[in-house]
All heavy atoms as TSV, in Angstrom:
chain	resi	resn	atom	element	x	y	z
A	1	MET	N	N	0.887	-1.160	-0.022
A	1	MET	CA	C	-0.008	-0.010	-0.006
A	1	MET	C	C	0.912	1.233	0.008
A	1	MET	O	O	1.940	1.276	0.647
A	1	MET	CB	C	-0.893	0.004	1.243
A	1	MET	CG	C	-1.876	1.116	1.284
A	1	MET	SD	S	-3.059	0.837	2.624
A	1	MET	CE	C	-3.625	2.416	2.816
A	2	LYS	N	N	0.454	2.270	-0.686
A	2	LYS	CA	C	1.264	3.540	-0.788
A	2	LYS	C	C	1.019	4.327	0.474
A	2	LYS	O	O	-0.017	5.041	0.554
A	2	LYS	CB	C	0.782	4.247	-2.000
A	2	LYS	CG	C	1.139	3.588	-3.297
A	2	LYS	CD	C	1.919	4.534	-4.158
A	2	LYS	CE	C	2.357	3.826	-5.390
A	2	LYS	NZ	N	3.613	4.356	-5.863
A	3	LYS	N	N	1.881	4.171	1.447
A	3	LYS	CA	C	1.726	4.910	2.701
A	3	LYS	C	C	3.154	5.177	3.244
A	3	LYS	O	O	3.950	4.258	3.251
A	3	LYS	CB	C	0.924	4.078	3.675
A	3	LYS	CG	C	0.382	4.904	4.828
A	3	LYS	CD	C	-0.646	4.117	5.599
A	3	LYS	CE	C	-1.575	5.051	6.260
A	3	LYS	NZ	N	-2.644	4.394	6.947
A	4	CYS	N	N	3.324	6.398	3.757
A	4	CYS	CA	C	4.595	6.714	4.424
A	4	CYS	C	C	4.655	5.982	5.775
A	4	CYS	O	O	3.749	6.086	6.564
A	4	CYS	CB	C	4.737	8.223	4.637
A	4	CYS	SG	S	6.245	8.715	5.420
A	5	GLU	N	N	5.746	5.288	6.045
A	5	GLU	CA	C	5.838	4.492	7.265
A	5	GLU	C	C	6.339	5.354	8.441
A	5	GLU	O	O	6.388	4.855	9.595
A	5	GLU	CB	C	6.809	3.378	7.054
A	5	GLU	CG	C	6.259	2.368	5.960
A	5	GLU	CD	C	7.143	1.196	5.766
A	5	GLU	OE1	O	7.823	0.785	6.715
A	5	GLU	OE2	O	7.151	0.730	4.591
A	6	ILE	N	N	6.565	6.668	8.205
A	6	ILE	CA	C	6.939	7.593	9.305
A	6	ILE	C	C	5.763	8.404	9.723
A	6	ILE	O	O	5.412	8.420	10.881
A	6	ILE	CB	C	8.151	8.474	8.846
A	6	ILE	CG1	C	9.335	7.685	8.393
A	6	ILE	CG2	C	8.539	9.399	9.975
A	6	ILE	CD1	C	9.961	6.810	9.442
A	7	CYS	N	N	5.096	9.172	8.783
A	7	CYS	CA	C	4.090	10.067	9.164
A	7	CYS	C	C	2.746	9.541	8.874
A	7	CYS	O	O	1.692	10.076	9.329
A	7	CYS	CB	C	4.253	11.365	8.482
A	7	CYS	SG	S	4.092	11.350	6.686
A	8	GLY	N	N	2.596	8.442	8.053
A	8	GLY	CA	C	1.300	7.854	7.773
A	8	GLY	C	C	0.566	8.514	6.612
A	8	GLY	O	O	-0.621	8.263	6.365
A	9	LYS	N	N	1.274	9.386	5.851
A	9	LYS	CA	C	0.567	10.059	4.718
A	9	LYS	C	C	0.242	8.966	3.650
A	9	LYS	O	O	1.022	8.127	3.306
A	9	LYS	CB	C	1.556	11.062	4.092
A	9	LYS	CG	C	0.990	11.800	2.971
A	9	LYS	CD	C	1.946	12.718	2.277
A	9	LYS	CE	C	2.256	13.908	3.177
A	9	LYS	NZ	N	3.119	14.896	2.481
A	10	GLY	N	N	-0.998	9.003	3.154
A	10	GLY	CA	C	-1.496	8.053	2.208
A	10	GLY	C	C	-2.147	8.713	1.012
A	10	GLY	O	O	-2.128	9.988	0.896
A	11	PRO	N	N	-2.772	7.941	0.126
A	11	PRO	CA	C	-3.480	8.561	-1.014
A	11	PRO	C	C	-4.656	9.339	-0.655
A	11	PRO	O	O	-5.323	9.081	0.395
A	11	PRO	CB	C	-3.841	7.337	-1.850
A	11	PRO	CG	C	-3.631	6.139	-1.009
A	11	PRO	CD	C	-2.788	6.494	0.156
A	12	MET	N	N	-4.900	10.397	-1.470
A	12	MET	CA	C	-6.040	11.215	-1.206
A	12	MET	C	C	-6.939	11.259	-2.483
A	12	MET	O	O	-6.434	11.100	-3.563
A	12	MET	CB	C	-5.656	12.691	-0.888
A	12	MET	CG	C	-4.872	12.877	0.376
A	12	MET	SD	S	-4.402	14.565	0.618
A	12	MET	CE	C	-5.989	15.357	0.825
A	13	ALA	N	N	-8.233	11.368	-2.278
A	13	ALA	CA	C	-9.145	11.372	-3.419
A	13	ALA	C	C	-9.955	12.709	-3.447
A	13	ALA	O	O	-10.168	13.284	-2.388
A	13	ALA	CB	C	-10.104	10.158	-3.397
A	14	GLY	N	N	-10.318	13.065	-4.668
A	14	GLY	CA	C	-11.125	14.242	-4.800
A	14	GLY	C	C	-11.620	14.391	-6.191
A	14	GLY	O	O	-11.499	13.467	-7.026
A	15	TYR	N	N	-12.225	15.557	-6.541
A	15	TYR	CA	C	-12.729	15.721	-7.859
A	15	TYR	C	C	-11.779	16.566	-8.710
A	15	TYR	O	O	-11.179	17.537	-8.206
A	15	TYR	CB	C	-14.088	16.463	-7.828
A	15	TYR	CG	C	-15.221	15.551	-7.300
A	15	TYR	CD1	C	-15.819	15.916	-6.105
A	15	TYR	CD2	C	-15.614	14.498	-8.035
A	15	TYR	CE1	C	-16.858	15.126	-5.637
A	15	TYR	CE2	C	-16.716	13.745	-7.601
A	15	TYR	CZ	C	-17.286	13.993	-6.369
A	15	TYR	OH	O	-18.275	13.229	-5.946
A	16	GLN	N	N	-11.639	16.172	-9.993
A	16	GLN	CA	C	-10.867	16.944	-10.936
A	16	GLN	C	C	-11.937	17.555	-11.879
A	16	GLN	O	O	-12.698	16.822	-12.464
A	16	GLN	CB	C	-9.907	16.013	-11.651
A	16	GLN	CG	C	-9.102	16.735	-12.723
A	16	GLN	CD	C	-8.083	15.854	-13.365
A	16	GLN	OE1	O	-8.053	14.631	-13.147
A	16	GLN	NE2	N	-7.201	16.364	-14.148
A	17	TYR	N	N	-11.901	18.883	-11.958
A	17	TYR	CA	C	-12.879	19.590	-12.848
A	17	TYR	C	C	-12.296	19.972	-14.173
A	17	TYR	O	O	-11.204	20.429	-14.245
A	17	TYR	CB	C	-13.335	20.897	-12.075
A	17	TYR	CG	C	-14.222	20.600	-10.894
A	17	TYR	CD1	C	-13.704	20.530	-9.633
A	17	TYR	CD2	C	-15.563	20.482	-11.021
A	17	TYR	CE1	C	-14.463	20.270	-8.540
A	17	TYR	CE2	C	-16.391	20.206	-9.920
A	17	TYR	CZ	C	-15.820	20.167	-8.692
A	17	TYR	OH	O	-16.641	19.910	-7.610
A	18	SER	N	N	-13.087	19.683	-15.258
A	18	SER	CA	C	-12.668	20.068	-16.576
A	18	SER	C	C	-13.024	21.488	-16.819
A	18	SER	O	O	-13.595	22.193	-15.923
A	18	SER	CB	C	-13.303	19.178	-17.585
A	18	SER	OG	O	-14.733	19.468	-17.673
A	19	HIS	N	N	-12.692	22.004	-18.013
A	19	HIS	CA	C	-13.039	23.397	-18.347
A	19	HIS	C	C	-14.490	23.609	-18.336
A	19	HIS	O	O	-14.991	24.683	-18.016
A	19	HIS	CB	C	-12.434	23.707	-19.748
A	19	HIS	CG	C	-12.709	25.082	-20.223
A	19	HIS	ND1	N	-12.197	26.219	-19.601
A	19	HIS	CD2	C	-13.522	25.546	-21.154
A	19	HIS	CE1	C	-12.597	27.285	-20.224
A	19	HIS	NE2	N	-13.476	26.938	-21.180
A	20	SER	N	N	-15.276	22.595	-18.770
A	20	SER	CA	C	-16.766	22.678	-18.777
A	20	SER	C	C	-17.345	22.352	-17.447
A	20	SER	O	O	-18.572	22.232	-17.352
A	20	SER	CB	C	-17.376	21.840	-19.875
A	20	SER	OG	O	-17.033	20.451	-19.589
A	21	HIS	N	N	-16.545	22.233	-16.434
A	21	HIS	CA	C	-16.914	21.972	-15.036
A	21	HIS	C	C	-17.545	20.571	-14.900
A	21	HIS	O	O	-18.309	20.355	-13.995
A	21	HIS	CB	C	-17.819	23.035	-14.536
A	21	HIS	CG	C	-17.616	23.300	-13.031
A	21	HIS	ND1	N	-16.439	23.818	-12.560
A	21	HIS	CD2	C	-18.428	23.112	-12.003
A	21	HIS	CE1	C	-16.492	23.938	-11.250
A	21	HIS	NE2	N	-17.715	23.524	-10.912
A	22	ARG	N	N	-17.257	19.586	-15.727
A	22	ARG	CA	C	-17.619	18.226	-15.540
A	22	ARG	C	C	-16.573	17.663	-14.498
A	22	ARG	O	O	-15.400	17.918	-14.608
A	22	ARG	CB	C	-17.614	17.432	-16.808
A	22	ARG	CG	C	-18.685	17.850	-17.754
A	22	ARG	CD	C	-18.522	17.053	-19.046
A	22	ARG	NE	N	-18.690	15.611	-18.814
A	22	ARG	CZ	C	-19.822	14.919	-19.083
A	22	ARG	NH1	N	-20.858	15.584	-19.579
A	22	ARG	NH2	N	-19.849	13.623	-18.891
A	23	LYS	N	N	-17.071	16.899	-13.577
A	23	LYS	CA	C	-16.118	16.406	-12.554
A	23	LYS	C	C	-15.863	14.891	-12.650
A	23	LYS	O	O	-16.795	14.157	-13.016
A	23	LYS	CB	C	-16.557	16.775	-11.138
A	23	LYS	CG	C	-17.939	16.254	-10.755
A	23	LYS	CD	C	-18.263	16.821	-9.357
A	23	LYS	CE	C	-19.639	16.440	-8.970
A	23	LYS	NZ	N	-20.049	16.959	-7.751
A	24	SER	N	N	-14.664	14.474	-12.406
A	24	SER	CA	C	-14.284	13.109	-12.399
A	24	SER	C	C	-13.472	12.847	-11.176
A	24	SER	O	O	-12.771	13.745	-10.713
A	24	SER	CB	C	-13.579	12.664	-13.642
A	24	SER	OG	O	-12.396	13.448	-13.794
A	25	ILE	N	N	-13.539	11.664	-10.617
A	25	ILE	CA	C	-12.812	11.312	-9.418
A	25	ILE	C	C	-11.342	11.104	-9.729
A	25	ILE	O	O	-11.021	10.374	-10.672
A	25	ILE	CB	C	-13.432	10.099	-8.739
A	25	ILE	CG1	C	-14.843	10.467	-8.258
A	25	ILE	CG2	C	-12.601	9.658	-7.542
A	25	ILE	CD1	C	-15.567	9.268	-7.638
A	26	LYS	N	N	-10.424	11.725	-8.948
A	26	LYS	CA	C	-9.020	11.630	-9.166
A	26	LYS	C	C	-8.418	11.217	-7.907
A	26	LYS	O	O	-8.906	11.504	-6.795
A	26	LYS	CB	C	-8.441	12.950	-9.655
A	26	LYS	CG	C	-6.955	12.945	-9.879
A	26	LYS	CD	C	-6.506	14.236	-10.455
A	26	LYS	CE	C	-5.017	14.408	-10.565
A	26	LYS	NZ	N	-4.170	13.286	-10.798
A	27	LYS	N	N	-7.242	10.512	-7.977
A	27	LYS	CA	C	-6.522	9.994	-6.786
A	27	LYS	C	C	-5.112	10.597	-6.810
A	27	LYS	O	O	-4.459	10.523	-7.844
A	27	LYS	CB	C	-6.471	8.516	-6.750
A	27	LYS	CG	C	-6.157	7.900	-5.439
A	27	LYS	CD	C	-6.240	6.390	-5.611
A	27	LYS	CE	C	-6.571	5.779	-4.281
A	27	LYS	NZ	N	-6.641	4.329	-4.351
A	28	TRP	N	N	-4.726	11.194	-5.730
A	28	TRP	CA	C	-3.342	11.798	-5.629
A	28	TRP	C	C	-2.558	10.845	-4.724
A	28	TRP	O	O	-2.920	10.533	-3.623
A	28	TRP	CB	C	-3.411	13.178	-5.035
A	28	TRP	CG	C	-3.895	14.219	-5.973
A	28	TRP	CD1	C	-3.227	14.963	-6.861
A	28	TRP	CD2	C	-5.282	14.624	-6.039
A	28	TRP	NE1	N	-4.033	15.789	-7.498
A	28	TRP	CE2	C	-5.291	15.665	-7.063
A	28	TRP	CE3	C	-6.458	14.279	-5.438
A	28	TRP	CZ2	C	-6.449	16.278	-7.462
A	28	TRP	CZ3	C	-7.647	14.908	-5.855
A	28	TRP	CH2	C	-7.648	15.923	-6.804
A	29	GLN	N	N	-1.365	10.417	-5.219
A	29	GLN	CA	C	-0.498	9.504	-4.503
A	29	GLN	C	C	0.594	10.363	-3.831
A	29	GLN	O	O	1.083	11.360	-4.307
A	29	GLN	CB	C	0.149	8.555	-5.420
A	29	GLN	CG	C	-0.829	7.594	-6.181
A	29	GLN	CD	C	-1.499	6.579	-5.271
A	29	GLN	OE1	O	-1.063	6.367	-4.130
A	29	GLN	NE2	N	-2.499	5.936	-5.800
A	30	PRO	N	N	1.036	9.928	-2.651
A	30	PRO	CA	C	2.119	10.610	-1.952
A	30	PRO	C	C	3.461	10.344	-2.671
A	30	PRO	O	O	3.564	9.275	-3.377
A	30	PRO	CB	C	2.147	10.095	-0.533
A	30	PRO	CG	C	1.433	8.717	-0.693
A	30	PRO	CD	C	0.455	8.848	-1.755
A	31	ASN	N	N	4.404	11.235	-2.568
A	31	ASN	CA	C	5.697	11.048	-3.274
A	31	ASN	C	C	6.609	10.244	-2.328
A	31	ASN	O	O	7.285	10.758	-1.404
A	31	ASN	CB	C	6.306	12.466	-3.479
A	31	ASN	CG	C	7.524	12.387	-4.376
A	31	ASN	OD1	O	7.880	11.316	-4.891
A	31	ASN	ND2	N	8.151	13.510	-4.579
A	32	LEU	N	N	6.581	8.925	-2.470
A	32	LEU	CA	C	7.286	8.013	-1.616
A	32	LEU	C	C	8.625	7.578	-2.256
A	32	LEU	O	O	8.725	7.371	-3.499
A	32	LEU	CB	C	6.488	6.796	-1.322
A	32	LEU	CG	C	5.180	7.001	-0.573
A	32	LEU	CD1	C	4.475	5.698	-0.364
A	32	LEU	CD2	C	5.452	7.646	0.723
A	33	LYS	N	N	9.614	7.435	-1.417
A	33	LYS	CA	C	10.889	6.841	-1.863
A	33	LYS	C	C	11.240	5.656	-0.905
A	33	LYS	O	O	10.966	5.697	0.320
A	33	LYS	CB	C	12.040	7.845	-1.732
A	33	LYS	CG	C	11.743	9.192	-2.496
A	33	LYS	CD	C	11.779	8.869	-3.965
A	33	LYS	CE	C	11.428	10.120	-4.747
A	33	LYS	NZ	N	11.147	9.878	-6.127
A	34	ASN	N	N	11.772	4.590	-1.531
A	34	ASN	CA	C	12.207	3.430	-0.724
A	34	ASN	C	C	13.706	3.662	-0.355
A	34	ASN	O	O	14.555	3.529	-1.201
A	34	ASN	CB	C	12.042	2.203	-1.549
A	34	ASN	CG	C	12.162	0.943	-0.735
A	34	ASN	OD1	O	12.403	0.966	0.472
A	34	ASN	ND2	N	11.992	-0.185	-1.371
A	35	VAL	N	N	13.916	4.073	0.895
A	35	VAL	CA	C	15.274	4.420	1.299
A	35	VAL	C	C	15.678	3.586	2.488
A	35	VAL	O	O	14.871	2.980	3.249
A	35	VAL	CB	C	15.333	5.945	1.743
A	35	VAL	CG1	C	15.123	6.798	0.518
A	35	VAL	CG2	C	14.336	6.231	2.813
A	36	ARG	N	N	17.065	3.554	2.718
A	36	ARG	CA	C	17.600	2.894	3.869
A	36	ARG	C	C	17.748	3.908	5.003
A	36	ARG	O	O	18.345	4.911	4.839
A	36	ARG	CB	C	18.993	2.293	3.565
A	36	ARG	CG	C	18.914	1.033	2.674
A	36	ARG	CD	C	20.346	0.477	2.479
A	36	ARG	NE	N	20.817	0.092	3.761
A	36	ARG	CZ	C	22.114	-0.165	4.048
A	36	ARG	NH1	N	23.008	-0.012	3.056
A	36	ARG	NH2	N	22.545	-0.543	5.142
A	37	VAL	N	N	17.064	3.585	6.113
A	37	VAL	CA	C	17.087	4.507	7.241
A	37	VAL	C	C	17.598	3.767	8.459
A	37	VAL	O	O	17.511	2.472	8.517
A	37	VAL	CB	C	15.704	5.159	7.534
A	37	VAL	CG1	C	15.349	6.035	6.355
A	37	VAL	CG2	C	14.701	4.109	7.819
A	38	ILE	N	N	18.018	4.468	9.496
A	38	ILE	CA	C	18.458	3.806	10.727
A	38	ILE	C	C	17.307	3.874	11.727
A	38	ILE	O	O	16.877	5.013	12.055
A	38	ILE	CB	C	19.726	4.511	11.321
A	38	ILE	CG1	C	20.875	4.249	10.298
A	38	ILE	CG2	C	20.091	3.939	12.682
A	38	ILE	CD1	C	22.142	4.876	10.686
A	39	VAL	N	N	16.823	2.736	12.225
A	39	VAL	CA	C	15.754	2.655	13.205
A	39	VAL	C	C	16.311	1.861	14.379
A	39	VAL	O	O	16.654	0.680	14.205
A	39	VAL	CB	C	14.510	2.015	12.610
A	39	VAL	CG1	C	13.357	1.862	13.668
A	39	VAL	CG2	C	13.985	2.806	11.412
A	40	ASN	N	N	16.360	2.460	15.546
A	40	ASN	CA	C	16.866	1.826	16.751
A	40	ASN	C	C	18.268	1.229	16.494
A	40	ASN	O	O	18.572	0.188	16.983
A	40	ASN	CB	C	15.888	0.729	17.234
A	40	ASN	CG	C	14.571	1.288	17.634
A	40	ASN	OD1	O	14.511	2.439	18.054
A	40	ASN	ND2	N	13.544	0.533	17.486
A	41	GLY	N	N	19.108	1.929	15.777
A	41	GLY	CA	C	20.462	1.518	15.582
A	41	GLY	C	C	20.668	0.512	14.483
A	41	GLY	O	O	21.859	0.097	14.225
A	42	THR	N	N	19.609	0.044	13.806
A	42	THR	CA	C	19.766	-0.979	12.734
A	42	THR	C	C	19.256	-0.367	11.447
A	42	THR	O	O	18.163	0.326	11.428
A	42	THR	CB	C	18.962	-2.262	13.053
A	42	THR	OG1	O	17.659	-1.918	13.255
A	42	THR	CG2	C	19.510	-2.910	14.306
A	43	PRO	N	N	19.965	-0.569	10.332
A	43	PRO	CA	C	19.504	-0.057	9.040
A	43	PRO	C	C	18.317	-0.899	8.528
A	43	PRO	O	O	18.319	-2.108	8.648
A	43	PRO	CB	C	20.714	-0.130	8.162
A	43	PRO	CG	C	21.616	-1.179	8.795
A	43	PRO	CD	C	21.320	-1.149	10.259
A	44	MET	N	N	17.281	-0.243	7.990
A	44	MET	CA	C	16.118	-0.856	7.420
A	44	MET	C	C	15.714	-0.158	6.149
A	44	MET	O	O	16.044	0.986	5.950
A	44	MET	CB	C	14.928	-0.822	8.406
A	44	MET	CG	C	15.121	-1.491	9.686
A	44	MET	SD	S	13.682	-1.229	10.755
A	44	MET	CE	C	12.482	-2.167	9.882
A	45	ARG	N	N	14.989	-0.764	5.299
A	45	ARG	CA	C	14.376	-0.180	4.079
A	45	ARG	C	C	12.924	0.154	4.403
A	45	ARG	O	O	12.165	-0.727	4.782
A	45	ARG	CB	C	14.508	-1.135	2.902
A	45	ARG	CG	C	15.848	-1.243	2.257
A	45	ARG	CD	C	15.665	-1.599	0.814
A	45	ARG	NE	N	16.943	-1.440	0.176
A	45	ARG	CZ	C	17.406	-0.331	-0.433
A	45	ARG	NH1	N	16.669	0.726	-0.441
A	45	ARG	NH2	N	18.562	-0.312	-1.011
A	46	LEU	N	N	12.601	1.442	4.238
A	46	LEU	CA	C	11.231	1.922	4.522
A	46	LEU	C	C	10.771	2.750	3.367
A	46	LEU	O	O	11.556	3.373	2.676
A	46	LEU	CB	C	11.206	2.729	5.782
A	46	LEU	CG	C	11.516	2.037	7.134
A	46	LEU	CD1	C	11.473	3.082	8.240
A	46	LEU	CD2	C	10.566	0.963	7.394
A	47	ASN	N	N	9.450	2.810	3.200
A	47	ASN	CA	C	8.806	3.756	2.258
A	47	ASN	C	C	8.543	5.028	3.041
A	47	ASN	O	O	7.802	5.051	3.949
A	47	ASN	CB	C	7.510	3.191	1.744
A	47	ASN	CG	C	7.700	2.093	0.751
A	47	ASN	OD1	O	8.613	2.134	-0.004
A	47	ASN	ND2	N	6.821	1.128	0.752
A	48	VAL	N	N	9.305	6.116	2.566
A	48	VAL	CA	C	9.269	7.346	3.260
A	48	VAL	C	C	8.917	8.454	2.311
A	48	VAL	O	O	9.399	8.460	1.203
A	48	VAL	CB	C	10.642	7.631	3.950
A	48	VAL	CG1	C	10.580	9.011	4.731
A	48	VAL	CG2	C	11.047	6.547	4.893
A	49	CYS	N	N	8.035	9.371	2.718
A	49	CYS	CA	C	7.662	10.481	1.835
A	49	CYS	C	C	8.780	11.528	1.806
A	49	CYS	O	O	9.603	11.627	2.691
A	49	CYS	CB	C	6.296	11.143	2.280
A	49	CYS	SG	S	6.391	12.025	3.782
A	50	THR	N	N	8.799	12.320	0.719
A	50	THR	CA	C	9.909	13.235	0.570
A	50	THR	C	C	9.859	14.388	1.540
A	50	THR	O	O	10.868	14.965	1.912
A	50	THR	CB	C	9.894	13.788	-0.857
A	50	THR	OG1	O	8.621	14.351	-1.152
A	50	THR	CG2	C	10.257	12.749	-1.868
A	51	LYS	N	N	8.673	14.723	2.113
A	51	LYS	CA	C	8.578	15.686	3.161
A	51	LYS	C	C	9.323	15.299	4.400
A	51	LYS	O	O	9.986	16.108	5.070
A	51	LYS	CB	C	7.095	16.041	3.441
A	51	LYS	CG	C	6.848	17.217	4.237
A	51	LYS	CD	C	5.441	17.575	4.297
A	51	LYS	CE	C	5.232	18.864	5.119
A	51	LYS	NZ	N	3.820	19.235	5.198
A	52	CYS	N	N	9.242	14.002	4.773
A	52	CYS	CA	C	9.897	13.471	5.929
A	52	CYS	C	C	11.403	13.477	5.731
A	52	CYS	O	O	12.209	13.698	6.589
A	52	CYS	CB	C	9.427	12.116	6.282
A	52	CYS	SG	S	7.807	12.021	6.997
A	53	LEU	N	N	11.817	13.184	4.439
A	53	LEU	CA	C	13.230	13.180	4.097
A	53	LEU	C	C	13.828	14.577	4.238
A	53	LEU	O	O	14.905	14.811	4.773
A	53	LEU	CB	C	13.464	12.640	2.719
A	53	LEU	CG	C	13.271	11.130	2.597
A	53	LEU	CD1	C	13.493	10.767	1.119
A	53	LEU	CD2	C	14.348	10.384	3.395
A	54	LYS	N	N	13.086	15.607	3.686
A	54	LYS	CA	C	13.570	16.908	3.708
A	54	LYS	C	C	13.640	17.559	5.113
A	54	LYS	O	O	14.540	18.326	5.428
A	54	LYS	CB	C	12.705	17.872	2.788
A	54	LYS	CG	C	12.985	17.752	1.305
A	54	LYS	CD	C	12.111	18.611	0.523
A	54	LYS	CE	C	12.366	20.061	0.816
A	54	LYS	NZ	N	11.550	20.976	-0.099
A	55	SER	N	N	12.627	17.220	5.917
A	55	SER	CA	C	12.545	17.759	7.234
A	55	SER	C	C	13.531	17.215	8.257
A	55	SER	O	O	13.759	17.716	9.339
A	55	SER	CB	C	11.107	17.685	7.790
A	55	SER	OG	O	10.783	16.316	8.045
A	56	GLY	N	N	14.147	16.027	7.870
A	56	GLY	CA	C	15.069	15.410	8.786
A	56	GLY	C	C	14.438	14.486	9.829
A	56	GLY	O	O	15.069	14.240	10.825
A	57	ARG	N	N	13.223	14.035	9.611
A	57	ARG	CA	C	12.608	13.115	10.557
A	57	ARG	C	C	13.249	11.745	10.566
A	57	ARG	O	O	13.023	10.999	11.535
A	57	ARG	CB	C	11.097	13.063	10.203
A	57	ARG	CG	C	10.276	14.231	10.481
A	57	ARG	CD	C	8.859	13.882	10.247
A	57	ARG	NE	N	8.054	15.166	10.294
A	57	ARG	CZ	C	6.766	15.247	9.964
A	57	ARG	NH1	N	6.143	14.111	9.540
A	57	ARG	NH2	N	6.180	16.333	9.947
A	58	VAL	N	N	13.936	11.430	9.515
A	58	VAL	CA	C	14.591	10.096	9.457
A	58	VAL	C	C	16.099	10.347	9.281
A	58	VAL	O	O	16.520	11.267	8.675
A	58	VAL	CB	C	14.043	9.216	8.321
A	58	VAL	CG1	C	12.626	8.834	8.596
A	58	VAL	CG2	C	14.179	9.889	7.013
A	59	LYS	N	N	16.872	9.338	9.764
A	59	LYS	CA	C	18.274	9.384	9.629
A	59	LYS	C	C	18.666	8.364	8.562
A	59	LYS	O	O	18.380	7.223	8.713
A	59	LYS	CB	C	18.963	8.995	10.981
A	59	LYS	CG	C	20.472	8.885	10.952
A	59	LYS	CD	C	21.096	10.196	11.176
A	59	LYS	CE	C	22.554	9.978	11.409
A	59	LYS	NZ	N	23.388	10.949	10.694
A	60	ARG	N	N	19.268	8.861	7.483
A	60	ARG	CA	C	19.627	8.000	6.331
A	60	ARG	C	C	20.797	7.111	6.759
A	60	ARG	O	O	21.760	7.527	7.406
A	60	ARG	CB	C	20.043	8.813	5.128
A	60	ARG	CG	C	18.982	9.670	4.538
A	60	ARG	CD	C	17.994	8.986	3.676
A	60	ARG	NE	N	18.508	8.278	2.586
A	60	ARG	CZ	C	18.474	8.707	1.289
A	60	ARG	NH1	N	17.925	9.884	1.034
A	60	ARG	NH2	N	18.946	8.006	0.366
A	61	ALA	N	N	20.726	5.873	6.282
A	61	ALA	CA	C	21.854	4.900	6.507
A	61	ALA	C	C	22.633	4.830	5.171
A	61	ALA	O	O	22.067	4.588	4.115
A	61	ALA	CB	C	21.278	3.556	6.821
A	62	ILE	N	N	23.895	5.124	5.298
A	62	ILE	CA	C	24.745	5.098	4.083
A	62	ILE	C	C	25.733	3.964	4.090
A	62	ILE	O	O	26.187	3.556	5.127
A	62	ILE	CB	C	25.527	6.422	3.983
A	62	ILE	CG1	C	24.490	7.565	3.773
A	62	ILE	CG2	C	26.438	6.441	2.803
A	62	ILE	CD1	C	25.069	8.951	3.826
C-alpha cells in the first residue's frame, strides 16, 4: 500500500474539474521513496515520503 511509514501520509481522493466543469474522481498519491534509514540503531528499508526526508525526521543509512 502507498503509505509513508513515518508520518502515515497516504493517497487522497477528490474531484478533478474540466473546463466545462464536469467532474471526475481523481486520486493523488504521496511522493514516496524506498530508502535505507536507521531505526533503533539498525538499518532498514522503509517507504518514506519526501517531506519526511527533507525535514530530517529520518536518519539515512549510508
